[in-house]
N, C-alpha and C positions, 0 to 999 in steps of 0.2 A: 409148287411149280405153276407158272402162268400158262394157261391153256385157253384157246378159243375154239368154239364149235359152231359151225354154221348148220342151219336147217331150213327147210321150207322150199327147197328146189323141187322140180318135177317137170312133167310134160304139160304144156298149156298151148291152146290154139292162138294163132295170131289175133291180136286185139284183146287178149285176156290179161289177167293180173296174177301176180304172185307176191307174197310177202316173205322175204328172207329174214331170218333171225341170226344174230351173232351173240352167243352167250359166253360169258367168261367164268372160269373156275380157278380158284386159287388167287384171285385178285379182283379188284373192284373196277369195272369198266368205266365208271364215272371219273376215275383218276387218269384216264388216257384219252388221247385223240384216236378216233376210230375211222378206218377207211374200208370201203368195199372195192374190190377189184374183180376183174373177170379175165379169163384166158381160154383161148381155143388152141388146139394142138398146132404147133408150128409157129405160133405168134407170141409176141411179148405180152406179159401181163399188163392189162390196161386198167388204169384208175377210173372208177365209175363215180364215186362220191366219197366225201369225208365229213366228219363232224368233230368240232373241237370241244374239249371239255370245259375250257375256261369261260367261253361266252356262247357256246352252242352254234357258232357260225358254221355254215355248211358251204361246200363247193361241189359242183357237178361237172362231169364231162359234158361236152356239147351234145353227145349222143343220148345223154340221160336227162337233160334239162326239159322240164315240162311234163315228163313222164314218170320219173323216179323221185322218191322222197326218202331221205334218211332222217331217222329220229331215234331218240333214246327213251327207254323206260328204266330209270335208275332203280326203281323198286324191284325190278325183275333182273337187274344186272344184264340188260340186253339192249343191243342196238339193232334196229330194223332197217330194212331197205324195202320200201313199198314200190313195186314195179307195176305200172299200168300201161295199157296200149302196147303190149309187147309185140315185138317184130321177130321174124326168123333170125335176123342178124344179131339179136340179143342172146342167141343160143351160145352157151359157154359154161365153163365151171366158174362159179362165183366164190370168192374168198373174202373173209374179213381179216383185218390186220389192226394191230395196235401200236401206237407210238406214245411215248411219254409226253412229248411235245413236238408238234410239227413245225419245222423251220421254214418250210417252203409252202407251195400251193396245196400240197396234201394229196396229190394224185399220182405221185411217183412211187413205185414200189420200193425204191431205195430209202424212202423216208421212214419205213416201218421195220420194227424189230421182231414183232411177234405175229404169227400167222396161224390161221385155222387150216383144216384139211380140205375144205371146199365142199360145195354142194352143186350138183348139176342142174342147169336150167335148159330145157329144150322147148323151143317155140316152133310148133309145126302143126299143120292141119292133117 
């Protein structure tokens, strides 16, 4: 059974950094396009970043550009989201998702078939 698990969330002060991890079990993440999303209560799930398996091409939401970096470590079957210069508005539950192949830009939740349970990120002083 294909499962995704996020980790690395927590409480961080504004300006701080966190690295989120997305680990796959029961399948090889290297065979999938992977996205990171976030959601706050009452709002739609928002695409943050994605990375394609075929060429490693990445996309970022405008809110993430210049601060977040998505990358893979295939030896660990893990995709990371390095988040720097965090702001209070980055506070959300963060989810990773997998798609066999992305047909579109990669930041729409409808593009993904498999989801993790999420990890909470809170940016506050």
